[in-house]
C-alpha positions as CSV (number, residue, x, y, z in Angstrom):
1,M,0.8,89.1,-54.4
2,P,4.1,88.2,-56.2
3,D,4.9,84.5,-56.3
4,N,8.5,85.0,-55.1
5,F,7.4,86.2,-51.7
6,I,5.4,83.1,-50.8
7,G,8.5,81.5,-49.2
8,L,9.1,84.7,-47.1
9,Y,5.5,84.7,-46.0
10,F,5.6,81.0,-45.1
11,L,8.8,81.6,-43.1
12,L,7.3,84.6,-41.2
13,I,4.2,82.6,-40.4
14,I,6.3,79.7,-39.0
15,L,8.4,82.1,-37.0
16,G,5.2,83.8,-35.6
17,I,3.8,80.4,-34.6
18,L,7.0,79.4,-32.9
19,I,7.1,82.7,-30.9
20,A,3.4,82.3,-30.0
21,Y,3.8,78.7,-28.9
22,A,7.2,78.8,-27.1
23,G,8.0,82.4,-26.5
24,V,10.8,84.6,-27.7
25,D,13.5,83.1,-25.5
26,E,12.8,79.5,-26.4
27,T,12.6,80.4,-30.1
28,L,16.0,82.0,-29.8
29,K,17.4,78.9,-28.0
30,L,16.1,76.8,-30.9
31,F,17.9,79.0,-33.5
32,T,21.0,78.9,-31.4
33,Y,20.8,75.1,-31.2
34,L,20.4,74.9,-35.0
35,D,23.3,77.2,-35.5
36,L,25.6,75.1,-33.3
37,Q,24.5,71.9,-35.1
38,V,25.4,73.4,-38.5
39,R,28.8,74.6,-37.2
40,Y,29.5,71.2,-35.7
41,F,28.7,69.5,-39.0
42,F,31.3,71.7,-40.9
43,I,33.8,71.0,-38.1
44,K,33.3,67.3,-38.5
45,I,33.9,67.6,-42.2
46,Q,37.1,69.5,-41.6
47,M,38.2,66.9,-39.0
48,K,37.6,64.1,-41.6
49,R,39.7,65.9,-44.2
50,M,42.5,66.4,-41.6
51,Q,42.4,62.7,-40.7
52,R,42.7,61.7,-44.3
53,K,45.6,64.1,-44.9
54,L,47.4,63.0,-41.7
55,Q,47.0,59.3,-42.8
56,R,48.3,60.1,-46.2
57,D,51.2,62.2,-44.9
58,L,52.3,59.6,-42.3
59,N,52.1,56.9,-44.9
60,L,50.9,54.3,-42.4
61,P,49.6,50.9,-43.6
62,Q,45.9,50.3,-43.3
63,R,44.8,48.3,-40.3
64,N,42.7,45.2,-40.8
65,W,40.1,45.8,-38.1
66,E,38.3,42.5,-38.7
67,K,41.6,40.7,-37.8
68,E,42.1,42.9,-34.8
69,F,38.7,42.4,-33.2
70,N,37.8,38.9,-34.3
71,G,41.1,37.5,-33.1
72,K,41.8,35.6,-36.3
């Protein structure tokens, strides 16, 4: 048994256990949820980049949030 297939076998065993425990539909729902979480993570990164670019392009001064919320 080649050593480079151990990861594949491990993945197939985990997938088999998930299907045996929760069923095919619930396993597919789990993978759909994980896919949505990964996509949402990349969207948040893009939104952060867009926010920084917009702040840089608008050239607005930085707000002092401590002053705003503490009332000083």
